[in-house]
N, C-alpha and C positions, 0 to 999 in steps of 0.2 A: 768260288767257293765259298760256301756259307761256313764263316767261323764261329756261328754260335747255333748249336744245335737245339731243336725242339722243346722246349719246354710244354707242351701240349697245347690244349686249347680249353676255354670255357663254354657251356653248354648250360647258359645258365648259372645256377649256383655250382653245379658239379664240373670239376677238371677231368679232362681227360687226356690218358697220354699212350701212346703207341709204343708197344715195347715187343721187340721179337726175342723168340726165345733163340740162344746159341747153345753150341755143344756144351758149353761148360756150365749151363743151367741145368744140364740133364743127369740121370745115373745112366750106367751101360746100357741100359735099354733104350734110350733116347727117351723118357717120360722126365716133365719138370721134378727135379729134387725139392722137396719139401721146403727148405730153407733158402731156394731161388725164388720163393713168394713173397716172403719178408721181405727180400732186398726189393722186387718189382713195387710193395706198396710201399717203401720206403721214398723209392724215385716218385712214385705220384705223389706222396705228401710233399716231398722237398720242390717239385717242380709247380706244385700247384700254389704253394707260399712265393715261388719266386714268381711266377705268374704274376700274381697279385701284387707285387714288390717288395717281398718281403725275401732277403737274402742273406743267408747263415754268415758269412764273413761279414759283413757289416753289423749284424749282432751282435758278434764275437770282440768287433773294435769298437764299440760304443761305449761309450763313458760310464755306462753301467752293462757292462758285458754281460750277454744273454744266449743260453744254448738252449737246446730240448733234449728231455729223458724219456722214451717210452717207458711206462709204468703197467699199462696193462696192453696185449696184444691177445686177443680169440679170433683163430682162423677156423674157417670151415672150406674142407677141402672138399669139392661136391664133384668134379670132374679131373679127370689127368688134361695136361697139356703137354704139348710134344716138342722135340726139336722144329725148328722153322717154323712154328707157329707165329702167325700177329695177335698178339692180345692187346689188350684194350684196359689198362688200370684206370678206374673210375672212382673219384675222391670226393668224400664231400665232407667238410668242417661243420659239426653241429651245432656247438655250443662251447662256451668258455666258461668255466666255474672257477674262481680264485686264481693258481697258475696252472692249472691243466686244461688244455684241450683236448675235446672228443671228437674222433672221425671215424666216418664208415666210408668203407672203402670195398670195391670187387673190382673182379678181374675179370673179361668177356673175351672169349675166340667167337667172333662174330655174332650171332643171337645166343650164343652158348655162355651161361655162366659157370664159369670155372672155381672162383674160390670167393671169400667174401672174409672181410675182417673190421673187428671193433677195437678199434684204438684209443689210447688214452697216452697225451704226452705231457709233461711236466714241461714248464717254462722253468728254468734253473739259472742260478748264478755260476762263476766258474768252480766255485767253490763245492758246488752238487746241490747249494740248497734250495728249495724250492723260492720262487719270487713271482708275482704279478707278472703279466706281460706288460710292455712298454705302451704308452701311448699310441707310438707310432706302428707297433707289432698291431694292437686291436684295432688303430682307424684301416689298416689294411685287410684285417681278415672279418672285420665285422660284416661288410660287404656280403660274403659269403655262408652267415652262419643263417641256420633254421631259427637259432634263439639268439635275442640281444643280449650281449654279456650284462 
């Protein structure tokens, strides 16, 4: 038995994560509830970082603890996803500016684009103050970026 669930895979700079739609993700009609897409996007961002070697637990336990806070999330819902659908969350870390990471994401069902998101996440200390990413975080993320920091 595999004790480590898949964190997806990279296709060039783009991270791809398979997601199955479960009953809990839907409304009473079997259509994915809008808030579930936000969770799918979060999983994509987190597993992209995990596969790049960035682990949230290690960031929080560092001598200068770091976390992330989403400061902007713009979602376009293009098509409905349904119970039992096999989806793919695609994530691109675009650039780092100061404490902010800019991320483009999309959700696909086969060749059909379901939703897109533009996300800005800020690196913060445990008191919630913005802080620049650590060298280790930048070293892990920089190969994924379209624009160097």
